[in-house]
C-alpha positions in Angstrom: 108.3 -41.3 45.8 108.8 -43.6 42.8 111.6 -43.4 40.2 109.2 -41.9 37.7 108.2 -39.1 40.0 111.8 -38.3 40.8 112.8 -38.1 37.2 109.9 -35.7 36.5 110.7 -33.4 39.5 114.4 -33.4 38.5 113.4 -32.4 34.9 111.1 -29.7 36.2 113.9 -28.3 38.5 116.4 -28.4 35.7 114.1 -26.5 33.4 113.3 -23.9 36.2 116.9 -23.3 37.0 117.8 -22.9 33.4 114.9 -20.6 32.6 115.4 -16.8 32.5 112.4 -16.2 34.7 114.0 -18.2 37.6 117.1 -16.0 37.6 115.1 -12.8 37.2 113.0 -13.7 40.2 116.2 -14.6 42.2 117.8 -11.2 41.3 114.6 -9.3 42.3 114.6 -11.1 45.6 118.2 -10.1 46.2 117.5 -6.5 45.3 114.6 -6.3 47.7 116.6 -7.9 50.5 119.4 -5.4 49.9 117.1 -2.4 49.9 115.6 -3.6 53.2 119.1 -3.8 54.7 120.2 -0.4 53.2 116.9 1.6 53.6 117.4 5.4 53.9 118.4 6.6 57.4 115.8 8.4 59.4 118.4 10.7 60.9 117.3 13.8 59.1 119.3 17.1 59.5 116.8 18.2 62.1 117.5 15.0 64.1 121.2 15.5 63.8 121.0 19.1 64.8 119.1 18.1 68.0 121.5 15.3 68.9 124.4 17.7 68.4 123.0 20.6 70.4 120.7 19.1 73.1 123.5 18.3 75.6 124.4 22.0 75.7 120.8 23.2 76.1 119.9 23.8 79.8 116.7 24.3 81.8 116.7 27.3 84.2 114.6 27.6 87.3 114.7 30.9 89.2 113.4 31.7 92.6 112.7 35.1 94.0 111.5 36.4 97.3 107.9 37.5 96.8 106.2 40.3 98.7 102.4 40.6 99.0 101.5 43.9 100.6 98.6 46.3 100.3 98.9 49.0 97.6 98.6 52.6 98.7 97.0 55.5 96.9 98.7 56.6 93.7 101.1 59.4 93.6 100.2 60.0 89.9 98.1 58.4 87.3 101.2 57.2 85.5 102.9 55.5 88.4 103.7 51.8 88.0 103.7 48.9 90.5 102.8 51.1 93.4 103.1 48.9 96.4 104.9 48.8 99.7 108.5 47.7 99.2 110.4 45.4 101.5 113.3 47.8 102.2 110.9 50.3 103.8 109.1 50.2 107.1 105.3 50.2 107.5 102.6 47.7 106.7 102.6 44.0 107.2 104.2 41.5 104.8 103.5 38.0 103.7 106.6 36.5 102.1 106.7 33.5 99.8 108.6 32.2 96.9 107.9 32.8 93.2 109.5 30.6 90.6 110.3 31.2 86.9 111.1 28.7 84.2 113.3 29.3 81.2 116.0 27.8 78.9 119.6 28.6 78.1 122.5 27.4 76.1 126.1 26.6 77.2 128.5 28.7 75.1 131.7 27.7 76.8 133.2 24.5 78.3 133.9 26.5 81.5 130.2 26.8 82.2 129.0 30.1 80.7 125.3 30.0 80.0 123.5 32.5 77.6 119.8 33.1 78.3 117.2 35.9 78.5 117.4 38.7 81.0 113.7 38.3 81.9 114.2 34.7 82.7 116.4 35.6 85.7 115.0 39.0 86.5 114.7 39.6 90.3 116.0 36.1 91.1 117.6 35.4 94.4 118.5 31.8 93.4 119.0 30.3 90.0 119.3 26.6 89.3 120.5 25.3 85.9 119.7 21.7 84.9 121.5 19.8 82.2 120.0 17.2 79.9 121.8 14.4 81.8 120.1 15.4 85.0 122.9 17.3 86.7 122.0 20.5 88.5 124.1 23.5 89.4 123.5 26.8 91.2 124.3 29.6 88.9 125.8 33.1 89.4 124.9 36.1 87.2 127.8 37.3 85.3 125.8 40.2 83.8 122.4 41.1 82.4 121.2 43.6 79.9 117.5 44.5 79.9 117.8 46.5 76.7 118.7 43.4 74.6 116.9 40.9 77.0 120.2 38.9 77.3 122.0 37.6 80.4 125.1 35.5 81.0 125.2 33.0 83.9 128.1 30.9 85.2 128.0 27.4 86.6 131.0 25.6 88.2 131.9 22.1 87.2 135.1 20.1 87.8 134.9 18.8 84.2 134.4 20.5 80.9 130.7 20.9 79.9 129.1 20.5 76.5 128.7 23.7 74.6 127.8 25.2 71.3 129.8 27.8 69.5 127.9 30.8 68.2 127.4 30.8 64.4 126.3 34.0 62.6 123.0 35.6 61.7 124.1 38.2 59.2 123.4 35.9 56.2 120.0 34.6 57.3 117.4 34.3 54.5 113.7 34.6 54.9 112.2 31.2 54.3 115.1 29.1 55.5 114.3 26.4 58.0 115.1 26.9 61.7 115.0 24.8 64.9 114.1 25.9 68.4 115.0 23.9 71.5 113.7 24.8 75.0 111.8 24.0 78.1 108.2 25.1 77.4 106.0 25.1 80.4 108.6 23.1 82.3 108.2 20.0 80.2 111.9 19.5 79.6 113.8 19.5 76.3 111.4 20.1 73.5 112.1 20.7 69.8 110.0 22.8 67.4 110.7 23.6 63.8 109.7 26.4 61.4 111.2 29.0 59.1 112.6 32.5 59.2 109.4 34.6 58.7 111.0 38.0 58.7 114.1 39.9 59.9 114.9 43.1 61.7 111.5 43.1 63.6 110.7 45.6 66.4 108.4 44.4 69.2 106.9 46.2 72.1 106.5 44.3 75.3 105.3 46.2 78.3 107.4 49.3 78.7 110.2 48.0 76.5 110.8 47.9 72.8 113.0 45.2 71.4 114.7 45.8 68.0 116.3 43.9 65.2 114.7 40.5 66.1 114.4 37.4 64.0 110.7 36.4 63.4 109.9 32.7 63.1 106.9 30.5 63.0 108.6 27.9 65.2 106.6 27.6 68.4 108.2 29.6 71.2 106.2 29.4 74.4 106.9 30.4 78.0 109.8 28.3 79.2 111.4 28.4 75.7 112.8 31.8 76.5 116.6 31.8 76.4 116.9 28.6 74.4 118.8 28.3 71.1 117.5 29.0 67.6 119.5 26.9 65.1 119.8 26.7 61.4 119.4 23.4 59.5 123.1 22.7 60.1 122.7 22.9 63.8 124.5 26.2 64.1 123.5 28.7 66.8 121.9 31.7 65.0 119.7 33.2 67.7 118.4 33.2 71.3 114.7 32.7 71.5 112.6 35.1 73.5 108.9 34.6 74.5 108.1 38.3 74.8 105.1 38.4 72.5 102.2 36.2 73.4 99.3 38.0 71.7 99.2 35.7 68.6 99.9 32.2 67.7 102.5 31.1 65.2 104.7 34.1 65.9 108.0 33.7 67.7 111.1 35.9 68.0 114.8 35.4 68.6 117.7 37.8 69.2 120.3 37.5 66.4 123.4 35.8 67.5 125.6 38.5 66.0 124.0 41.0 68.4 124.2 38.5 71.2 127.9 38.1 70.7 128.5 41.8 71.2 126.4 41.9 74.4 128.1 38.7 75.8 131.5 40.2 75.3 130.6 43.3 77.3 128.8 41.3 80.0 131.8 39.1 80.5 134.3 41.9 80.5 132.4 44.6 82.4 129.3 42.9 83.9 127.1 45.3 81.8 126.7 46.5 78.2 128.7 49.7 77.6 126.8 51.6 74.9 129.2 53.6 72.7 129.2 57.4 72.7 129.8 59.5 69.6 129.0 63.0 70.9 126.1 63.9 68.5 122.7 65.4 69.0 120.3 65.0 66.1 116.8 66.0 65.1 114.2 64.8 62.6 114.2 66.5 59.2 111.0 68.5 58.4 110.3 70.0 55.0 111.7 73.4 55.9 115.0 71.9 57.0 115.2 69.7 53.9 114.7 72.8 51.8 117.3 74.9 53.6 119.9 72.1 53.4 119.0 71.4 49.8 118.5 67.8 50.8 116.1 65.7 48.7 116.9 62.2 50.1 114.4 60.0 51.9 114.7 59.7 55.6 117.8 60.8 57.5 118.4 63.0 60.6 120.2 66.3 60.9 123.0 66.9 63.3 122.2 69.8 65.6 125.1 69.7 68.0 128.6 68.1 68.1 129.9 67.9 71.7 133.2 69.6 72.3 136.1 67.1 72.5 133.9 64.2 71.4 134.8 61.4 69.0 132.5 63.0 66.4 134.2 66.4 66.6 137.6 64.7 66.2 136.2 62.9 63.1 135.2 66.3 61.7 131.5 65.7 61.8 129.7 69.1 61.6 126.4 70.7 62.7 124.1 70.6 59.7 125.3 67.3 58.3 122.5 64.9 57.4 123.1 61.4 58.6 121.8 59.1 55.8 123.2 55.8 57.1 124.8 54.3 60.2 126.9 51.1 59.9 125.7 50.8 56.3 122.0 50.8 57.3 119.8 53.7 56.0 118.5 55.9 58.8 114.7 56.5 58.5 114.2 59.0 61.3 115.2 60.0 64.8 113.6 56.9 66.4 115.4 54.6 63.9 118.7 56.4 64.5 118.4 55.7 68.3 117.6 52.1 67.5 120.7 51.7 65.4 122.8 53.3 68.1 121.7 50.6 70.5 123.9 48.1 68.7 127.0 50.3 69.1 129.3 49.4 71.9 132.5 50.9 73.3 135.4 50.2 70.9 133.4 50.0 67.7 134.3 52.0 64.7 131.0 53.5 63.5 130.6 54.4 59.8 128.4 57.3 59.0 127.2 58.3 55.6 126.5 62.0 55.7 125.2 64.6 53.3 127.0 68.0 53.4 126.9 70.9 50.9 125.5 68.7 48.1 128.1 65.9 48.5 128.0 62.5 50.2 130.8 61.7 52.6 131.8 58.6 54.5 133.0 59.2 58.1 134.4 56.8 60.6 133.8 57.6 64.3 135.3 55.6 67.2 132.7 54.8 69.9 133.9 55.7 73.4 132.6 55.5 76.9 130.1 58.2 77.8 132.0 60.7 80.0 130.4 60.6 83.5 131.2 64.4 83.7 128.5 64.9 81.1 125.9 62.8 82.9 124.2 65.6 84.9 123.4 67.4 81.6 122.0 64.1 80.1 119.8 63.5 83.2 118.4 67.0 83.0 117.7 66.7 79.3 116.1 63.3 79.4 114.5 63.1 82.8 114.1 66.8 83.8 115.6 66.5 87.3 118.7 67.3 89.3 119.9 65.3 92.2 122.3 65.5 95.1 124.1 62.9 97.3 123.5 62.7 101.0 125.7 60.8 103.4 124.2 57.6 104.9 120.5 56.7 104.8 121.0 54.0 102.2 121.3 50.2 102.7 124.1 49.3 105.2 124.9 53.0 105.6 125.5 53.8 101.9 125.0 57.3 100.6 121.6 58.1 99.1 120.5 60.1 96.1 117.9 62.8 96.7 115.9 64.8 94.1 116.9 68.4 94.3 115.1 70.1 91.4 112.4 69.1 89.0 111.4 70.8 85.7 107.7 71.1 85.8 107.1 70.1 82.1 109.6 67.3 82.1 108.8 63.5 82.5 109.8 63.7 86.1 107.6 66.8 86.7 104.6 65.4 84.9 104.7 62.2 86.8 104.8 63.9 90.2 108.4 63.7 91.4 109.3 66.4 93.9 112.4 67.7 95.7 113.2 65.5 98.7 112.2 62.2 97.0 114.9 59.5 97.3 116.0 57.5 94.3 116.6 53.9 95.4 116.8 52.0 92.1 117.1 52.6 88.4 115.7 49.6 86.5 117.3 46.7 88.4 120.3 48.6 89.7 120.4 49.6 93.3 121.6 53.2 93.8 124.1 54.0 96.6 125.5 57.4 95.6 125.4 60.0 92.9 127.9 58.4 90.6 126.1 55.0 90.5 122.9 57.0 89.7 124.6 58.8 86.9 126.1 55.6 85.4 122.7 53.8 85.6 121.1 56.6 83.6 124.0 56.7 81.1 123.7 53.0 80.6 120.0 53.2 79.9 120.0 56.3 77.7 118.8 54.5 74.6 115.8 53.0 76.3 112.3 54.5 75.8 111.8 54.7 79.6 113.3 54.1 83.0 111.8 52.4 86.0 112.7 54.2 89.2 112.1 53.0 92.7 111.3 56.1 94.7 111.1 56.5 98.5 108.9 59.3 99.8 108.6 59.3 103.6 108.3 55.7 104.8 106.8 54.4 101.6 108.4 53.1 98.4 106.9 52.9 94.9 107.9 52.4 91.3 107.4 54.9 88.6 108.1 54.8 84.9 109.7 57.8 83.3 109.5 58.0 79.5 112.8 59.2 78.1 111.5 60.0 74.7 109.0 62.5 75.9 111.8 65.0 76.4 113.1 64.2 73.0 109.7 64.8 71.4 109.4 68.1 73.2 112.7 69.4 72.0 113.1 67.2 68.9 116.7 66.8 69.8 118.3 63.7 71.3 121.7 63.1 72.9 123.5 59.9 71.8 
């Protein structure tokens, strides 16, 4: 390059450096480079919630002994699952293994796992798998079919990751939610959606589940028992795949309800529904007129049990219950639904109408006295039973039907004196007191499943509890 060319290039470079356009271009390049280095993070709240919670989400595999035996002729048209049962002689059996898949969430560093009751129903072995690949055999601390919740325990020498329950009382329709579970056994899977509705009631088979969160986040088989989170990654519900008739509809048990159930399952191994000592009836136009009550909904108190918490709280026959725990009572069925959330030790607020005035009453919920169980069994099932020595598993006493009211649920389904009651729902019965307690614990359900032995055969029947209520229009709490 000659001297002339060099002088020309130097002049051009000098003019370029001194020009405003050069510095503007340089500044723009620096800004672009800075933006590239400081681009927005892709860790959205959903990503952060998953990262925070996933280590505490577990996969659950349950195994149960399976029987395959020939069904026998039906005792009645309403009997359910009528087949030979393994505890009874007669007939050949082909035994195998049936597996179930579900999810759960660790709620304690010591290894407490919260899941759905139906995930572990009938399981003889339960295996819990963590995100890091570790597997543990789990023991059942307690299970509650009414709420579809169960608590398991796994043993580890070191503390386990867990998520503390948040709250569901302030949920808003439309707010985003996150579900994590193990759909179809695929492993940890995240789905998102929104709260579609609150306080839903859903029927699944012979059960009705109340006060559920409805969401459009996908909840498929295998998701059951996994966590439902808000956008901050807080546990607000336990998902349950109980309704598979439509797409885009999922449900979860509110964590506030789950907390109550978990406390009882840990302390007692079962949920102890509270007893107030009231019997109530729906209000018909004639009753409303005689009581001079013009409010919407409500139920009228028809009996206050002597010595009950309600009597001590000065609740009276003829009072109209307008609200329970601050929630308006629509009718008898709704009253029973609200009572399902009442556990032993709660203080239950009742808003009652009496003689033209509204009163607020606080009633302590207590254990249902077992001494009153026979009357409850007669009212709700229409049968009386006695205990016979021996004849049960490992020589335990057995419960035998002694009397059946012809028009009762037990009479209509075909129970007869001499039938032996082996199970109530999932509870084995080895004596009259366990039978009484099992019925007391299930008194808010719409039906009971009994395993009955007649002769050498065993079969299941479903007894609707509400049929007796509809007949008399009166129900015992």
